[in-house]
C-alpha positions in Angstrom: 116.4 6.5 -70.1 114.3 5.8 -66.7 111.2 8.2 -66.0 108.9 8.5 -63.1 105.7 11.0 -63.0 103.6 11.7 -60.1 100.5 13.9 -59.6 100.1 15.1 -56.2 98.0 17.7 -54.3 101.3 19.3 -53.1 104.8 18.9 -54.0 107.8 20.3 -52.0 111.0 20.6 -54.1 113.9 22.9 -53.0 111.8 24.8 -50.3 109.0 25.8 -52.9 105.3 24.4 -52.7 103.5 23.6 -55.8 99.9 22.6 -55.6 98.5 20.1 -58.2 101.4 19.6 -60.1 103.1 16.7 -61.7 106.7 15.7 -60.3 108.5 14.3 -63.2 111.9 12.7 -62.5 114.4 11.1 -65.4 117.5 9.8 -65.3 119.4 10.2 -68.6 121.4 8.0 -70.3 124.6 9.3 -68.8 123.1 8.6 -65.2 122.2 12.3 -64.4 119.1 12.8 -62.7 116.7 15.7 -63.7 113.6 16.5 -61.7 110.9 19.0 -63.3 107.7 20.1 -61.8 105.0 20.8 -64.3 101.4 22.4 -63.6 98.7 19.7 -63.9 97.2 20.2 -67.3 95.3 16.8 -67.8 95.4 13.1 -67.4 98.6 11.7 -68.8 99.5 8.0 -69.3 101.8 6.3 -67.0 101.2 9.3 -64.0 100.6 7.8 -60.8 98.5 10.1 -58.4 99.1 10.7 -54.7 96.2 12.4 -52.7 99.1 14.1 -50.4 102.4 15.9 -50.3 105.6 14.9 -51.9 109.2 16.2 -51.0 112.2 15.6 -53.3 115.1 14.8 -50.8 118.4 13.2 -51.4 119.6 9.9 -49.5 120.0 11.7 -46.0 116.6 13.2 -46.3 117.8 16.8 -46.9 116.3 18.6 -49.9 117.5 17.5 -53.3 119.7 20.2 -54.7 120.8 18.6 -58.3 122.5 15.8 -60.1 125.5 16.0 -57.6 122.9 14.8 -54.8 122.6 11.6 -56.5 119.2 10.0 -57.0 116.4 11.9 -55.9 114.3 10.2 -53.2 110.3 10.5 -53.2 108.9 11.2 -49.2 105.3 10.8 -49.5 103.3 12.4 -46.7 
């Protein structure tokens, strides 16, 4: 299983803006990707910080809709 967590001031996911939240991207054993947005509740080990905005996109730069879009891409601004 592969996992990546990023805390950011703003996260845009499927057209919704989340403020001071953690983006968690996980690739399961079957290869499917899961994206979760969690409220910031305190420092967490192995979570990086981005002082700006994150958008979750597919390979074509469009909003990532789900596992059928393949690996989610993180666009930092």
